[in-house]
NULUM-733168 format. One line per field, with one value per residue (C-alpha): x, y, z; residue in three letters; residue number from 1. Coordinates in steps of 0.1 Angstrom, whole numbers, plus 5000, padded with zeros to 4 digits. Layout:
x: [X, ...]
y: [Y, ...]
z: [Z, ...]
resn: [ALA, ...]
resi: [NUM, ...]
//
This chain:
x: [7555, 7519, 7507, 7472, 7470, 7437, 7418, 7382, 7358, 7323, 7295, 7269, 7235, 7199, 7195, 7228, 7265, 7275, 7308, 7319, 7355, 7361, 7397, 7414, 7452, 7472, 7504, 7518, 7555, 7569, 7565, 7540, 7502, 7478, 7443, 7415, 7385, 7350, 7313, 7298, 7296, 7326, 7345, 7370, 7364, 7358, 7392, 7409, 7391, 7403, 7439, 7432, 7415, 7383, 7357, 7326, 7323, 7308, 7329, 7350, 7384, 7408, 7439, 7470, 7477, 7515, 7529, 7566, 7570, 7546, 7513, 7484, 7453, 7463, 7476, 7457, 7435, 7459, 7488, 7465, 7456, 7493, 7498, 7467, 7476, 7513, 7523, 7490, 7467, 7434, 7417, 7380, 7354, 7334, 7355, 7325, 7315, 7350, 7360, 7346, 7322, 7328, 7366, 7387, 7405, 7440, 7432, 7422, 7454, 7474, 7457, 7468, 7504, 7503, 7487, 7517, 7547, 7561, 7557, 7540, 7505, 7520, 7545, 7518, 7496, 7525, 7530, 7493, 7495, 7526, 7507, 7478, 7502, 7519, 7485, 7478, 7453, 7457, 7462, 7467, 7471, 7435, 7421, 7436, 7413, 7382, 7356, 7350, 7318, 7337, 7358, 7348, 7346, 7380, 7396, 7381, 7396, 7430, 7427, 7420, 7451, 7471, 7459, 7467, 7502, 7509, 7531, 7547, 7529, 7544, 7510, 7482, 7448, 7426, 7390, 7374, 7389, 7376, 7340, 7315, 7343, 7343, 7368, 7391, 7394, 7397, 7428, 7442, 7438, 7454, 7484, 7487, 7488, 7514, 7536, 7534, 7542, 7573, 7583, 7577, 7579, 7546, 7528, 7493, 7462, 7437, 7401, 7377, 7349, 7361, 7385, 7392, 7407, 7432, 7447, 7462, 7476, 7480, 7510, 7491, 7454, 7434, 7398, 7373, 7339, 7316, 7342, 7369, 7398, 7392, 7421, 7455, 7480, 7498, 7476, 7486, 7478, 7444, 7432, 7445, 7444, 7420, 7417, 7384, 7349, 7340, 7368, 7356, 7322, 7336, 7354, 7324, 7302, 7325, 7323, 7354, 7368, 7389, 7365, 7335, 7307, 7279, 7291, 7265, 7277, 7275, 7264, 7269, 7235, 7219, 7229, 7258, 7255, 7241, 7270, 7245, 7238, 7265, 7264, 7284, 7315, 7325, 7305, 7303, 7289, 7251, 7260, 7287, 7278, 7308, 7300, 7283, 7317, 7332, 7327, 7310, 7294, 7326, 7317, 7287, 7303, 7340, 7356, 7383, 7415, 7435, 7469, 7493, 7525, 7549, 7522, 7495, 7465, 7428, 7404, 7385, 7378, 7382, 7415, 7441, 7433, 7396, 7401, 7424, 7399, 7368, 7385, 7396, 7360, 7348, 7374, 7364, 7328, 7338, 7359, 7332]
y: [2182, 2196, 2222, 2238, 2270, 2285, 2271, 2283, 2271, 2288, 2282, 2308, 2293, 2306, 2299, 2316, 2309, 2273, 2273, 2238, 2244, 2271, 2277, 2243, 2238, 2207, 2193, 2161, 2152, 2130, 2093, 2098, 2092, 2117, 2103, 2128, 2114, 2127, 2122, 2129, 2166, 2175, 2190, 2162, 2158, 2195, 2203, 2176, 2188, 2223, 2210, 2195, 2227, 2207, 2226, 2235, 2269, 2295, 2284, 2310, 2297, 2316, 2307, 2289, 2255, 2250, 2221, 2216, 2254, 2264, 2281, 2265, 2285, 2315, 2295, 2299, 2270, 2259, 2255, 2237, 2213, 2206, 2198, 2177, 2141, 2148, 2163, 2157, 2128, 2116, 2082, 2090, 2074, 2057, 2044, 2033, 2069, 2083, 2061, 2069, 2040, 2043, 2041, 2011, 2011, 2009, 2038, 2059, 2052, 2059, 2092, 2102, 2095, 2112, 2143, 2149, 2133, 2134, 2098, 2078, 2063, 2028, 2034, 2048, 2018, 1995, 2015, 2012, 1974, 1975, 1997, 1973, 1945, 1966, 1971, 1933, 1930, 1895, 1892, 1929, 1928, 1915, 1937, 1969, 1963, 1959, 1985, 1996, 1976, 1944, 1950, 1940, 1968, 1959, 1958, 1992, 2007, 1991, 2006, 2040, 2037, 2027, 2058, 2080, 2066, 2068, 2099, 2092, 2120, 2136, 2136, 2110, 2118, 2088, 2097, 2068, 2043, 2012, 2023, 1996, 1970, 1938, 1935, 1912, 1936, 1965, 1949, 1942, 1979, 1991, 1968, 1980, 2016, 2009, 1990, 2016, 2044, 2025, 2021, 2057, 2077, 2093, 2114, 2101, 2119, 2092, 2104, 2082, 2080, 2046, 2048, 2011, 2016, 2043, 2020, 2001, 2028, 2062, 2079, 2110, 2116, 2148, 2148, 2172, 2183, 2209, 2222, 2226, 2206, 2195, 2172, 2162, 2136, 2104, 2073, 2059, 2091, 2097, 2061, 2053, 2087, 2110, 2146, 2158, 2148, 2143, 2118, 2100, 2098, 2084, 2057, 2050, 2043, 2016, 1979, 1965, 1931, 1928, 1943, 1928, 1918, 1931, 1968, 1988, 2012, 2049, 2069, 2106, 2123, 2147, 2154, 2171, 2209, 2228, 2245, 2270, 2283, 2266, 2269, 2297, 2289, 2253, 2237, 2204, 2220, 2213, 2176, 2176, 2161, 2180, 2215, 2223, 2215, 2246, 2279, 2310, 2292, 2296, 2265, 2283, 2318, 2313, 2293, 2269, 2270, 2239, 2247, 2219, 2213, 2186, 2174, 2171, 2192, 2195, 2224, 2221, 2245, 2217, 2219, 2192, 2178, 2177, 2159, 2133, 2126, 2126, 2102, 2079, 2077, 2071, 2044, 2027, 2025, 2009, 1982, 1970]
z: [5886, 5888, 5913, 5916, 5936, 5948, 5918, 5914, 5887, 5887, 5863, 5854, 5852, 5850, 5887, 5897, 5900, 5908, 5927, 5916, 5928, 5953, 5963, 5959, 5962, 5958, 5942, 5930, 5923, 5896, 5902, 5930, 5932, 5947, 5954, 5954, 5973, 5982, 5975, 5940, 5935, 5957, 5928, 5921, 5884, 5876, 5892, 5870, 5839, 5846, 5846, 5811, 5799, 5793, 5814, 5794, 5778, 5800, 5830, 5848, 5860, 5883, 5903, 5889, 5874, 5870, 5851, 5854, 5859, 5831, 5839, 5820, 5827, 5805, 5775, 5742, 5733, 5705, 5730, 5755, 5728, 5721, 5759, 5762, 5756, 5754, 5788, 5806, 5797, 5812, 5816, 5817, 5839, 5812, 5784, 5763, 5759, 5758, 5729, 5695, 5686, 5648, 5647, 5654, 5688, 5672, 5649, 5679, 5697, 5665, 5661, 5696, 5685, 5651, 5667, 5689, 5671, 5636, 5625, 5598, 5602, 5597, 5625, 5647, 5642, 5651, 5682, 5690, 5688, 5711, 5736, 5737, 5744, 5772, 5790, 5789, 5761, 5745, 5707, 5703, 5666, 5662, 5690, 5674, 5644, 5665, 5676, 5712, 5715, 5708, 5740, 5775, 5801, 5815, 5781, 5771, 5802, 5794, 5759, 5774, 5795, 5765, 5747, 5776, 5778, 5741, 5743, 5777, 5796, 5827, 5845, 5842, 5855, 5862, 5868, 5887, 5862, 5882, 5884, 5872, 5870, 5891, 5919, 5900, 5870, 5895, 5910, 5875, 5865, 5897, 5893, 5857, 5867, 5894, 5869, 5843, 5868, 5879, 5842, 5831, 5863, 5857, 5883, 5888, 5900, 5910, 5915, 5934, 5960, 5972, 6001, 5998, 5964, 5975, 6001, 5972, 5950, 5967, 5982, 5994, 5998, 5994, 6007, 5990, 6001, 5987, 5962, 5988, 6002, 6038, 6046, 6032, 6043, 6034, 6027, 6061, 6080, 6064, 6067, 6101, 6119, 6100, 6113, 6097, 6108, 6071, 6067, 6098, 6082, 6050, 6069, 6091, 6061, 6048, 6060, 6076, 6068, 6100, 6126, 6144, 6120, 6142, 6141, 6121, 6094, 6103, 6073, 6072, 6079, 6055, 6018, 6001, 6000, 5970, 5952, 5940, 5975, 5997, 6035, 6051, 6072, 6070, 6043, 6062, 6094, 6087, 6086, 6113, 6147, 6162, 6151, 6185, 6202, 6187, 6206, 6192, 6163, 6142, 6121, 6106, 6103, 6096, 6068, 6082, 6062, 6051, 6065, 6054, 6074, 6063, 6040, 6067, 6075, 6080, 6075, 6108, 6137, 6163, 6182, 6177, 6211, 6204, 6171, 6187, 6216, 6193, 6168, 6197, 6209, 6173, 6167, 6200, 6190, 6157, 6174, 6198]
resn: [MET, LEU, GLU, VAL, ARG, ASP, LEU, ARG, VAL, HIS, PHE, ASP, THR, ALA, ALA, GLY, VAL, VAL, LYS, ALA, VAL, ASP, GLY, VAL, SER, TRP, ARG, VAL, ASP, ALA, GLY, GLU, THR, LEU, ALA, ILE, VAL, GLY, GLU, SER, GLY, SER, GLY, LYS, SER, VAL, SER, ALA, MET, SER, VAL, MET, GLY, LEU, VAL, PRO, GLY, GLY, ALA, THR, ARG, SER, GLY, GLU, VAL, VAL, LEU, ASP, GLY, ARG, SER, LEU, LEU, ASP, LEU, PRO, GLU, ALA, GLN, GLN, ARG, ARG, LEU, ARG, GLY, ARG, ASP, VAL, ALA, MET, VAL, PHE, GLN, ASP, PRO, LEU, THR, ALA, LEU, ASN, PRO, VAL, PHE, ARG, VAL, GLY, ASP, GLN, ILE, ALA, GLU, MET, ILE, THR, THR, HIS, ALA, ARG, THR, SER, LYS, ALA, ALA, ALA, ARG, ARG, ARG, ALA, VAL, ASP, LEU, LEU, ALA, GLU, VAL, GLY, ILE, PRO, ASN, PRO, GLY, LEU, ARG, ALA, ARG, GLN, PHE, PRO, HIS, GLU, PHE, SER, GLY, GLY, MET, ARG, GLN, ARG, ALA, MET, ILE, ALA, MET, ALA, LEU, ALA, ASN, ASP, PRO, LYS, VAL, LEU, ILE, ALA, ASP, GLU, PRO, THR, THR, ALA, LEU, ASP, VAL, THR, VAL, GLN, ALA, GLN, ILE, MET, ASP, LEU, LEU, LYS, ASP, LEU, GLN, GLN, GLU, PHE, GLY, THR, ALA, ILE, ILE, PHE, ILE, THR, HIS, ASP, LEU, GLY, VAL, ILE, ALA, ASP, ILE, ALA, ASP, ASP, VAL, LEU, VAL, MET, TYR, GLY, GLY, ARG, CYS, VAL, GLU, ARG, GLY, THR, LYS, LYS, GLU, VAL, LEU, ARG, ALA, PRO, GLN, HIS, PRO, TYR, THR, TRP, GLY, LEU, LEU, GLY, SER, MET, PRO, SER, LEU, ASP, GLY, PRO, VAL, ASP, VAL, PRO, LEU, SER, PRO, ILE, PRO, GLY, SER, PRO, PRO, SER, LEU, LEU, ASN, PRO, PRO, SER, GLY, CYS, ARG, PHE, HIS, PRO, ARG, CYS, THR, PHE, ALA, GLU, LYS, VAL, ALA, ASP, GLY, ARG, CYS, SER, SER, GLU, ARG, PRO, LEU, LEU, GLU, VAL, THR, ASP, GLY, ARG, GLY, ALA, ALA, CYS, HIS, LEU, THR, ALA, ASP, GLN, ARG, ARG, ASP, PHE, PHE, ALA, ASP, TYR, ALA, ALA, THR, ARG, SER, HIS]
resi: [1, 2, 3, 4, 5, 6, 7, 8, 9, 10, 11, 12, 13, 14, 15, 16, 17, 18, 19, 20, 21, 22, 23, 24, 25, 26, 27, 28, 29, 30, 31, 32, 33, 34, 35, 36, 37, 38, 39, 40, 41, 42, 43, 44, 45, 46, 47, 48, 49, 50, 51, 52, 53, 54, 55, 56, 57, 58, 59, 60, 61, 62, 63, 64, 65, 66, 67, 68, 69, 70, 71, 72, 73, 74, 75, 76, 77, 78, 79, 80, 81, 82, 83, 84, 85, 86, 87, 88, 89, 90, 91, 92, 93, 94, 95, 96, 97, 98, 99, 100, 101, 102, 103, 104, 105, 106, 107, 108, 109, 110, 111, 112, 113, 114, 115, 116, 117, 118, 119, 120, 121, 122, 123, 124, 125, 126, 127, 128, 129, 130, 131, 132, 133, 134, 135, 136, 137, 138, 139, 140, 141, 142, 143, 144, 145, 146, 147, 148, 149, 150, 151, 152, 153, 154, 155, 156, 157, 158, 159, 160, 161, 162, 163, 164, 165, 166, 167, 168, 169, 170, 171, 172, 173, 174, 175, 176, 177, 178, 179, 180, 181, 182, 183, 184, 185, 186, 187, 188, 189, 190, 191, 192, 193, 194, 195, 196, 197, 198, 199, 200, 201, 202, 203, 204, 205, 206, 207, 208, 209, 210, 211, 212, 213, 214, 215, 216, 217, 218, 219, 220, 221, 222, 223, 224, 225, 226, 227, 228, 229, 230, 231, 232, 233, 234, 235, 236, 237, 238, 239, 240, 241, 242, 243, 244, 245, 246, 247, 248, 249, 250, 251, 252, 253, 254, 255, 256, 257, 258, 259, 260, 261, 262, 263, 264, 265, 266, 267, 268, 269, 270, 271, 272, 273, 274, 275, 276, 277, 278, 279, 280, 281, 282, 283, 284, 285, 286, 287, 288, 289, 290, 291, 292, 293, 294, 295, 296, 297, 298, 299, 300, 301, 302, 303, 304, 305, 306, 307, 308, 309, 310, 311, 312, 313, 314, 315, 316, 317, 318, 319, 320, 321, 322, 323, 324, 325, 326, 327, 328, 329, 330, 331, 332, 333, 334, 335, 336]
//
């Protein structure tokens, strides 16, 4: 349904060129959920905004973004605007700032409908009320006449989902939609997305930094670091048998509910790389405790490629045997 090929997004600044996304490739099929995970600054949101054609002015984009056989990057702005919200929709991270504070919620959803469909304003308003009901907002007729500040955080996020689904898009991009919500509301939002996906067959790209969240919703997982893809696999493969040291670090920095309570967390040392002057070779090598295991200093001089076979791959110079042995040692320390 949607495929990104060697996408690069660079920003010219007074200090130099910021390589926010540097050669990213991924795909998602209809009815499936691809979770993109990584630390803040890894390029997750910028790659998604590029798909939507919403990167700020001055950014340089290259590569390919193909939606259902149509290339998007070279489309004129007017055609991109027609696709946005109709074929590809987005749920933004902070609904309070994404929603217009001076317009009623129902009117904002109705505007999404009238922008892309030939229908009357009255019919669009009725459809907006129906959408609010579909996403689980009680008393939708009253709520449609209220303003965003009169909604709770969870209700605002539900309204954003209703707006995104107003035109039955082929692809839905959810950019950390559960951030700042309590765990009960998080679970409700996740269940809502899964139910709506089953109903409409929408392909979902779910962006998050929380590996615990993807265990509930994802089919496939893409791990990003420093503007690049470092690992790809099914949810089960990435969470149970990760292949990249960065993914090991992400898992090691999370508390476990079923393991020993006295095992300390293992945070990743150092800080994320500067995308203005990124490290050579593997961008994770300055923080990787296994870089010295690779001969000839290849980690600092040669970029590892993400070669995906049968949906599985990791961009790492460690051999498959080394990764298996090192992960077995890591897993053993986490279980004792």
